BADOVO-874323 format. One record per residue (C-alpha): residue in three letters; x, y, z; residue number from 1. Coordinates in Angstrom, 1 decimal, padded with zeros to 4 digits. Example, Ala and Ser with C-alpha at 12.3 -4.5 7.8 and 13.67 -1.06 7.14 Angstrom:
BEGIN
> ALA, 012.3, -004.5, 007.8, 1 .
> SER, 013.7, -001.1, 007.1, 2 .
//
This chain:
BEGIN
> MET, -007.7, 027.9, 010.1, 1 .
> ALA, -008.1, 024.5, 012.0, 2 .
> GLN, -005.7, 021.7, 011.1, 3 .
> LYS, -007.3, 018.7, 009.1, 4 .
> LEU, -006.9, 015.6, 011.1, 5 .
> LEU, -005.9, 012.6, 008.8, 6 .
> LEU, -005.6, 008.5, 010.0, 7 .
> ILE, -003.6, 006.9, 007.0, 8 .
> ASP, -004.3, 003.2, 006.7, 9 .
> THR, -001.8, 001.8, 004.0, 10 .
> ASP, -000.3, -001.2, 003.1, 11 .
> CYS, 002.6, 000.5, 001.8, 12 .
> GLY, 004.2, 000.1, -001.3, 13 .
> ILE, 005.9, 002.5, -003.8, 14 .
> ASP, 002.8, 004.8, -004.3, 15 .
> ASP, 001.9, 004.6, -000.6, 16 .
> ALA, 004.9, 006.0, 000.0, 17 .
> GLN, 004.2, 009.0, -002.5, 18 .
> ALA, 000.7, 009.4, -000.8, 19 .
> ILE, 001.9, 009.3, 002.6, 20 .
> MET, 005.0, 012.1, 001.7, 21 .
> MET, 002.1, 014.0, 000.3, 22 .
> ALA, 000.3, 014.3, 003.5, 23 .
> LEU, 003.0, 014.7, 005.5, 24 .
> ALA, 004.0, 017.9, 003.1, 25 .
> ALA, 000.5, 019.4, 003.3, 26 .
> PRO, 000.2, 022.9, 005.3, 27 .
> GLY, -002.4, 022.6, 008.0, 28 .
> VAL, -002.7, 018.7, 007.8, 29 .
> MET, -001.9, 016.8, 011.0, 30 .
> VAL, -001.2, 013.0, 010.5, 31 .
> LEU, -002.5, 011.5, 013.9, 32 .
> GLY, -001.1, 007.8, 013.1, 33 .
> ILE, -000.2, 005.6, 010.4, 34 .
> THR, -002.1, 001.8, 010.4, 35 .
> CYS, -000.5, -000.7, 008.5, 36 .
> CYS, -002.3, -004.0, 006.7, 37 .
> PHE, -001.0, -007.0, 004.3, 38 .
> GLY, -001.0, -006.0, 000.8, 39 .
> ASN, 001.8, -004.9, -001.3, 40 .
> ALA, 004.0, -006.6, 001.0, 41 .
> SER, 003.9, -008.3, 004.3, 42 .
> VAL, 002.3, -006.4, 006.7, 43 .
> GLU, 005.8, -006.5, 009.1, 44 .
> ASP, 007.5, -005.0, 005.8, 45 .
> VAL, 004.7, -002.5, 005.1, 46 .
> CYS, 005.4, -001.6, 008.9, 47 .
> GLN, 008.9, -001.0, 008.1, 48 .
> ASN, 008.4, 000.5, 004.8, 49 .
> VAL, 006.3, 003.0, 006.3, 50 .
> LEU, 009.2, 003.8, 009.1, 51 .
> ARG, 011.3, 004.7, 006.3, 52 .
> VAL, 009.4, 007.4, 005.0, 53 .
> LEU, 008.7, 008.9, 007.9, 54 .
> SER, 012.5, 008.8, 008.7, 55 .
> VAL, 013.4, 010.1, 005.1, 56 .
> CYS, 010.6, 013.0, 005.9, 57 .
> ASP, 012.0, 013.4, 009.4, 58 .
> ARG, 008.8, 012.6, 011.1, 59 .
> SER, 009.3, 009.7, 013.1, 60 .
> GLN, 007.4, 011.2, 015.8, 61 .
> ILE, 004.4, 010.0, 014.2, 62 .
> PRO, 003.1, 006.6, 015.4, 63 .
> VAL, 003.1, 003.2, 013.6, 64 .
> PHE, 000.6, 000.3, 014.1, 65 .
> ARG, 000.7, -002.9, 012.7, 66 .
> GLY, -002.8, -004.5, 011.9, 67 .
> ALA, -004.2, -006.8, 009.9, 68 .
> ALA, -001.7, -009.6, 008.1, 69 .
> ALA, -004.3, -011.1, 006.6, 70 .
> PRO, -007.6, -011.3, 004.4, 71 .
> LEU, -010.9, -011.7, 006.3, 72 .
> VAL, -011.6, -014.9, 004.2, 73 .
> GLY, -008.7, -017.6, 003.0, 74 .
> THR, -004.8, -016.7, 003.0, 75 .
> PRO, -003.1, -013.3, 002.0, 76 .
> ASP, -002.0, -013.5, -001.5, 77 .
> ILE, 001.9, -012.2, -001.0, 78 .
> PRO, 004.2, -011.4, -002.3, 79 .
> ILE, 003.1, -009.3, -004.6, 80 .
> SER, 005.6, -008.2, -007.7, 81 .
> HIS, 004.4, -004.8, -008.3, 82 .
> PHE, 006.4, -002.9, -006.4, 83 .
> GLY, 009.0, -005.8, -005.1, 84 .
> THR, 008.9, -008.3, -002.7, 85 .
> ASP, 009.3, -005.5, 000.0, 86 .
> GLY, 006.7, -003.1, -001.7, 87 .
> LEU, 009.7, -000.8, -002.1, 88 .
> GLY, 011.4, -001.8, -005.0, 89 .
> ASP, 013.9, -004.1, -003.5, 90 .
> VAL, 016.9, -001.8, -003.5, 91 .
> LEU, 017.0, -001.0, 000.0, 92 .
> GLU, 019.9, -003.4, 002.2, 93 .
> ASP, 018.5, -003.0, 005.6, 94 .
> ARG, 015.0, -004.3, 004.9, 95 .
> ASP, 015.1, -006.6, 008.2, 96 .
> SER, 017.3, -004.1, 010.6, 97 .
> GLU, 016.2, -003.8, 014.1, 98 .
> ARG, 016.2, -000.1, 013.6, 99 .
> TRP, 012.7, -000.4, 011.6, 100 .
> LYS, 011.1, -002.9, 014.0, 101 .
> THR, 011.3, -001.5, 017.2, 102 .
> PRO, 009.6, 002.1, 016.9, 103 .
> ILE, 006.4, -000.2, 015.6, 104 .
> GLN, 003.2, 000.4, 018.6, 105 .
> THR, 002.5, -002.4, 020.5, 106 .
> GLU, -001.1, -001.3, 020.2, 107 .
> HIS, -002.9, -003.3, 017.3, 108 .
> ALA, -003.7, -000.9, 014.6, 109 .
> VAL, -007.5, -001.5, 015.0, 110 .
> ASN, -007.9, -000.6, 018.7, 111 .
> ALA, -005.6, 002.4, 017.7, 112 .
> MET, -007.7, 003.5, 015.0, 113 .
> ILE, -011.1, 003.1, 017.3, 114 .
> ARG, -008.9, 005.2, 019.9, 115 .
> LEU, -007.8, 007.6, 017.9, 116 .
> VAL, -010.8, 008.6, 016.1, 117 .
> SER, -012.9, 008.3, 019.1, 118 .
> ASP, -010.9, 010.6, 020.8, 119 .
> ASN, -011.6, 013.3, 018.3, 120 .
> ILE, -015.3, 012.9, 017.2, 121 .
> GLY, -016.5, 014.4, 013.6, 122 .
> GLN, -012.6, 015.8, 013.3, 123 .
> VAL, -011.1, 012.9, 011.8, 124 .
> SER, -010.7, 011.7, 007.8, 125 .
> LEU, -009.7, 008.4, 007.2, 126 .
> VAL, -007.6, 007.5, 004.1, 127 .
> ALA, -007.5, 004.0, 003.1, 128 .
> LEU, -004.8, 003.2, 000.5, 129 .
> GLY, -004.3, -000.7, 000.8, 130 .
> PRO, -006.8, -004.0, 001.4, 131 .
> LEU, -010.2, -002.5, 003.7, 132 .
> THR, -009.3, -005.4, 006.3, 133 .
> ASN, -008.5, -003.0, 008.9, 134 .
> LEU, -011.4, -000.8, 008.6, 135 .
> ALA, -014.0, -003.8, 008.6, 136 .
> LEU, -012.5, -004.9, 011.8, 137 .
> ALA, -012.9, -001.5, 013.4, 138 .
> VAL, -016.4, -001.5, 012.2, 139 .
> LYS, -017.0, -005.1, 013.6, 140 .
> LEU, -015.8, -003.8, 017.3, 141 .
> ASP, -016.9, -001.2, 017.3, 142 .
> PRO, -020.3, -000.4, 015.4, 143 .
> SER, -020.6, 003.3, 015.9, 144 .
> PHE, -017.2, 003.6, 014.5, 145 .
> PRO, -017.9, 005.1, 011.1, 146 .
> GLN, -020.6, 007.8, 012.6, 147 .
> LYS, -017.4, 009.1, 014.5, 148 .
> LEU, -015.3, 009.9, 011.3, 149 .
> LYS, -015.6, 013.1, 009.6, 150 .
> LYS, -015.0, 011.8, 005.8, 151 .
> LEU, -013.6, 008.9, 004.8, 152 .
> PHE, -011.4, 008.3, 001.5, 153 .
> ILE, -010.5, 004.9, -000.3, 154 .
> MET, -008.3, 004.5, -003.2, 155 .
> GLY, -009.6, 001.2, -004.4, 156 .
> GLY, -012.3, -000.4, -006.9, 157 .
> ASN, -013.4, 000.1, -010.0, 158 .
> MET, -016.4, 001.6, -011.9, 159 .
> GLU, -016.2, 000.2, -015.3, 160 .
> GLY, -015.2, -003.7, -014.6, 161 .
> LYS, -011.7, -002.9, -015.5, 162 .
> GLY, -009.3, -004.9, -013.5, 163 .
> ASN, -005.6, -004.8, -012.4, 164 .
> ARG, -005.5, -007.7, -010.5, 165 .
> THR, -007.9, -009.9, -011.9, 166 .
> VAL, -009.7, -009.2, -015.1, 167 .
> CYS, -012.9, -007.3, -013.3, 168 .
> GLY, -011.3, -006.2, -010.1, 169 .
> GLU, -008.8, -003.7, -008.6, 170 .
> PHE, -006.1, -004.6, -006.5, 171 .
> ASN, -007.1, -003.3, -003.1, 172 .
> PHE, -010.8, -004.9, -003.4, 173 .
> VAL, -009.6, -008.4, -004.8, 174 .
> MET, -007.2, -008.7, -001.8, 175 .
> ASP, -009.8, -009.0, 000.5, 176 .
> PRO, -013.7, -008.6, -001.0, 177 .
> GLU, -015.1, -009.1, 002.0, 178 .
> SER, -013.6, -006.2, 003.9, 179 .
> ALA, -014.4, -004.0, 000.7, 180 .
> TYR, -018.2, -005.3, 001.5, 181 .
> ILE, -018.5, -004.6, 004.8, 182 .
> VAL, -016.9, -001.2, 004.5, 183 .
> LEU, -019.2, 000.2, 001.7, 184 .
> GLU, -022.0, -001.7, 003.4, 185 .
> GLU, -021.6, -000.3, 006.8, 186 .
> PHE, -019.6, 003.0, 006.6, 187 .
> LEU, -022.3, 005.2, 006.2, 188 .
> CYS, -020.0, 008.4, 006.6, 189 .
> PRO, -019.5, 010.8, 003.8, 190 .
> THR, -017.6, 008.5, 001.6, 191 .
> TYR, -015.1, 009.7, -001.5, 192 .
> ILE, -013.7, 006.7, -003.6, 193 .
> ALA, -010.7, 007.2, -006.3, 194 .
> SER, -010.9, 003.9, -008.4, 195 .
> TRP, -008.3, 002.8, -010.6, 196 .
> GLU, -010.0, 003.7, -013.7, 197 .
> PHE, -010.3, 007.3, -012.7, 198 .
> THR, -006.6, 007.3, -011.6, 199 .
> CYS, -005.5, 006.0, -014.6, 200 .
> ARG, -007.7, 008.5, -016.4, 201 .
> ASN, -005.9, 011.2, -014.6, 202 .
> LYS, -002.6, 010.3, -015.1, 203 .
> LEU, 000.8, 012.4, -015.5, 204 .
> SER, 003.5, 012.7, -018.1, 205 .
> TRP, 006.5, 010.6, -017.5, 206 .
> ASP, 008.4, 014.0, -018.2, 207 .
> PHE, 007.0, 015.1, -015.0, 208 .
> PHE, 007.9, 012.1, -013.3, 209 .
> ASP, 011.5, 012.9, -014.3, 210 .
> GLU, 011.5, 016.5, -013.2, 211 .
> TRP, 010.0, 015.2, -009.8, 212 .
> ILE, 012.2, 012.6, -008.7, 213 .
> ASN, 015.2, 014.8, -010.0, 214 .
> GLN, 015.0, 017.7, -007.3, 215 .
> ASP, 017.5, 018.1, -004.9, 216 .
> THR, 016.0, 016.6, -001.8, 217 .
> ALA, 016.7, 013.6, 000.9, 218 .
> ALA, 012.8, 012.7, -000.4, 219 .
> ALA, 013.3, 013.3, -004.0, 220 .
> ARG, 016.5, 010.7, -004.2, 221 .
> PHE, 014.7, 008.2, -001.7, 222 .
> MET, 012.0, 008.1, -004.4, 223 .
> LYS, 014.8, 008.1, -007.3, 224 .
> GLU, 016.2, 005.1, -005.5, 225 .
> ILE, 013.3, 003.2, -004.9, 226 .
> THR, 011.5, 003.5, -008.4, 227 .
> SER, 015.1, 002.9, -009.7, 228 .
> LYS, 014.3, -001.1, -010.6, 229 .
> CYS, 010.9, -001.3, -010.3, 230 .
> TRP, 008.9, -002.4, -013.5, 231 .
> ALA, 005.9, -000.4, -012.6, 232 .
> TYR, 008.3, 002.8, -013.3, 233 .
> SER, 009.9, 001.5, -016.6, 234 .
> ARG, 008.8, 003.1, -020.0, 235 .
> ASP, 009.6, -000.1, -021.4, 236 .
> THR, 007.4, -002.5, -019.7, 237 .
> LEU, 003.5, -002.7, -020.9, 238 .
> THR, 001.3, -002.9, -018.5, 239 .
> SER, -002.4, -003.4, -018.2, 240 .
> LYS, -002.9, 000.3, -017.3, 241 .
> ASP, -000.7, 001.3, -020.7, 242 .
> VAL, -002.7, -001.5, -022.8, 243 .
> VAL, -006.2, 000.3, -021.4, 244 .
> PHE, -005.5, 003.9, -020.7, 245 .
> GLY, -002.5, 004.3, -022.5, 246 .
> PRO, 001.2, 005.5, -021.3, 247 .
> GLY, 001.8, 008.0, -018.3, 248 .
> PHE, 002.9, 008.3, -014.7, 249 .
> VAL, 000.1, 007.4, -012.5, 250 .
> SER, 000.6, 007.7, -008.4, 251 .
> TYR, -002.4, 005.6, -007.5, 252 .
> ASP, -002.9, 006.3, -003.8, 253 .
> SER, -002.0, 009.5, -004.0, 254 .
> TYR, -005.1, 010.6, -005.4, 255 .
> ALA, -007.4, 009.7, -002.4, 256 .
> VAL, -004.4, 011.9, -000.4, 257 .
> ALA, -004.9, 014.7, -002.5, 258 .
> ALA, -008.8, 014.7, -002.3, 259 .
> ALA, -008.4, 014.5, 001.4, 260 .
> ILE, -006.2, 017.7, 001.7, 261 .
> ASP, -008.1, 020.0, -001.1, 262 .
> SER, -011.5, 018.8, -002.3, 263 .
> SER, -011.3, 020.9, -005.3, 264 .
> VAL, -008.5, 018.7, -006.8, 265 .
> VAL, -011.6, 016.4, -007.7, 266 .
> THR, -013.2, 018.5, -010.0, 267 .
> GLU, -016.3, 016.0, -011.3, 268 .
> SER, -017.6, 012.6, -009.4, 269 .
> VAL, -020.7, 010.5, -010.1, 270 .
> GLU, -022.6, 010.3, -006.2, 271 .
> CYS, -024.6, 006.8, -006.3, 272 .
> ALA, -025.1, 003.8, -004.5, 273 .
> VAL, -022.2, 001.0, -004.9, 274 .
> ARG, -021.8, -002.8, -003.8, 275 .
> VAL, -018.9, -005.1, -004.2, 276 .
> GLU, -019.4, -008.1, -005.7, 277 .
> LEU, -018.3, -011.2, -003.9, 278 .
> GLN, -018.9, -014.2, -006.1, 279 .
> GLY, -018.0, -015.1, -009.5, 280 .
> ALA, -014.6, -016.0, -011.1, 281 .
> LEU, -013.9, -012.8, -013.0, 282 .
> CYS, -016.1, -010.6, -011.1, 283 .
> ARG, -015.1, -011.3, -007.3, 284 .
> GLY, -014.0, -008.1, -005.7, 285 .
> MET, -015.4, -005.8, -008.4, 286 .
> MET, -017.2, -002.7, -007.1, 287 .
> GLY, -020.6, -001.9, -009.2, 288 .
> LEU, -022.0, 001.5, -009.2, 289 .
> ASP, -025.8, 001.4, -009.2, 290 .
> LEU, -026.6, 004.2, -011.3, 291 .
> CYS, -030.1, 003.5, -012.0, 292 .
> ASP, -031.1, 002.9, -008.0, 293 .
> LYS, -031.9, -000.6, -008.3, 294 .
> LEU, -030.2, -001.5, -005.0, 295 .
> LYS, -032.6, 001.1, -003.3, 296 .
> LYS, -029.7, 001.7, -000.9, 297 .
> ARG, -029.9, 005.2, 001.3, 298 .
> HIS, -026.2, 005.3, 001.4, 299 .
> ARG, -024.4, 007.1, -001.7, 300 .
> VAL, -021.1, 007.5, -001.8, 301 .
> PHE, -018.7, 010.0, -004.2, 302 .
> VAL, -016.6, 007.9, -007.0, 303 .
> MET, -014.1, 010.4, -008.4, 304 .
> LYS, -014.4, 010.9, -011.9, 305 .
> GLU, -012.3, 014.0, -013.2, 306 .
> CYS, -009.1, 015.8, -012.0, 307 .
> ASP, -007.2, 019.2, -011.8, 308 .
> LEU, -004.0, 017.7, -013.0, 309 .
> GLY, -002.4, 021.0, -012.4, 310 .
> LYS, -003.3, 021.2, -008.3, 311 .
> PHE, -002.5, 017.6, -008.2, 312 .
> GLY, 001.0, 017.9, -009.8, 313 .
> GLN, 001.4, 020.7, -007.2, 314 .
> LEU, 001.0, 018.6, -004.4, 315 .
> LEU, 003.1, 016.0, -005.5, 316 .
> MET, 006.0, 018.3, -006.5, 317 .
> ALA, 005.6, 019.8, -002.8, 318 .
> ALA, 005.9, 015.9, -001.5, 319 .
> LEU, 009.2, 015.9, -002.4, 320 .
> ARG, 010.3, 019.2, -001.4, 321 .
> GLN, 009.4, 018.9, 002.0, 322 .
> PRO, 012.4, 019.7, 004.4, 323 .
> CYS, 013.9, 016.5, 005.0, 324 .
> LYS, 017.2, 014.9, 006.5, 325 .
> THR, 020.2, 015.2, 004.4, 326 .
//
């Protein structure tokens, strides 16, 4: 069986780390590179976070590229407290060590993205786990870029107007609404979206989380450390997710990676046109689903709706069981 080629674009926070580990552990999957964008932390911290994850998983040969440090319009709204100011829970002591700076590639992430896909036309699935700035820049530099992709998987947006960053907006899209708009208008390749509501509705139990991080591997110990002081992983903290969907463990970005690895993980989707709203105090960055074809758009995307939690849980478990450094 031919290997699945993945290119991961990330704003590496804790859930991104979980998703990246899932991709690294999956049999038959090759991660060509990881491109970095601002979001959960500054792009500099994001690059260092990715390098940490690769080091823990003994996969440091995978190239890491620095990308957009700010949205297309305005200034970045960081640091974000959700996963700590550094994106990985503020527990790692050597945050600014040269060890995590020197291995970053000199080629810009957007140029690397275009090159890696152009070298493997029709074979690469791009998985976007953060704000979509790098993707928007890529299509502006190379308008043919989307048609060279095999598939595009996005964790971001929302399907019911329920927000986590704003009243009606999901974090990744709200951080750069213009880029989200461009990507969903100009990327005409097969596109699959794991919205915020989808991930929250397909949550796992906290008992699963406890079993997951208490495995006897370096990856599990690393995950236990970076989640140890993070309020997002505290049962005692009431989050917007808990208020709207009830308590449980949600590895947000991992759903997009799981779908890219094994399409059978997603058991139901809605196929429709979508558009990102750019106006309004409450709705800027919100993704609207055109279920009645009012926009008359030819391009349709697949918005994930239901998930096989058994298969998803197995992929997550494997993410922390992979051969790692001790």
